[in-house]
Steps between C-alpha positions, in 0.01 A plus 500: 500500500358603839763537770474395863721590791663205674261538794197511270622184330543331840149601610354376172679165536371465857142570393525272196632205702227543762231502231650192336534300824189611691269634233474838674717810512659598832352784700679833523592412858657172387700684234615757755600228746690303236710799390538670836295807406401712799142536378261369238528838325838398359355171377207686345739733318684210335175324412364822345813534285463139384133556415576819309775325302269212411657220706203464736125544464251554781163326520245736650332441836743227606737523796764296318403622158845517338537271199763454231401629154477255213767685300732690735767736361855380454679635810838664502693606809542868589762648732458814709767763431553851641408802290787737571369806320520667161769476233528746214474390141609851409711735708628351827274553801520404864377150581500227764216612724185337634416159641234358264537137393415346162423140401721392210490175296772273633618415151611863456771453760861392472739422784560751777294792629237685299286810544244704304508861377230708335601667173449870444557644153513353150866489399485116489175484306679349199569196718135477603548667837227759560442769759341337806628148428669295772842351432637199687868550577765244594767643728813461293798727445652276230325574171546449128497779243148557372318382812227721645617612842408715794799728543590742775656809340633724772216485752215441253361187334416438135387214273703457180696249293865503600808500277865536598651748257843463662655401830411843634173585322145359516221563249143474627281465193125577487264315266337818376661702219370825648695447821871581543761235570669528839881485504655483845834415659501136603589606853170692521280206390401226742283220362220419744362203306387348172139508379368143474125557470224749427155532659220715366168573667209584273 
């Protein structure tokens, strides 16, 4: 499935309706005016994304040359989330830095706030989480034993599966037999969220 942001979906619907009702696509200026863009450059950016993703096709040498393809992709909705930094799938490392944003399939998300972290290390490789992957995290301090979590241990962040050994002890379990299990006082472990999705760029 090819994912669209909500704005890309809105622009596509606007163009599609204009083609259906008038037989011609709107101009970039008309798109910009309809959505309140400050310039046609913003409209062009959205149109270029839609062309690249296969939802629009351009006829050469025509001012209003945008047409709908015969077999467009099945669209899904994507949501823009903040990339807060790097999380260790290994020893804890510092995280939560940077202001990059990532588009994430909407069906990854649950209720509440979400964010994205980049994985460094291979201690969760047994769960299919590789070095360089992006994990989608739901902010949630209430977790179930066995869930993959982002945990703050002291002042550092790590990615592990969590287990409560006792009322006072937490086990943070890697998914790599070559990596040591982390045992920490419950008072020293603060759950930052639960992993709900994984993104990989090839």
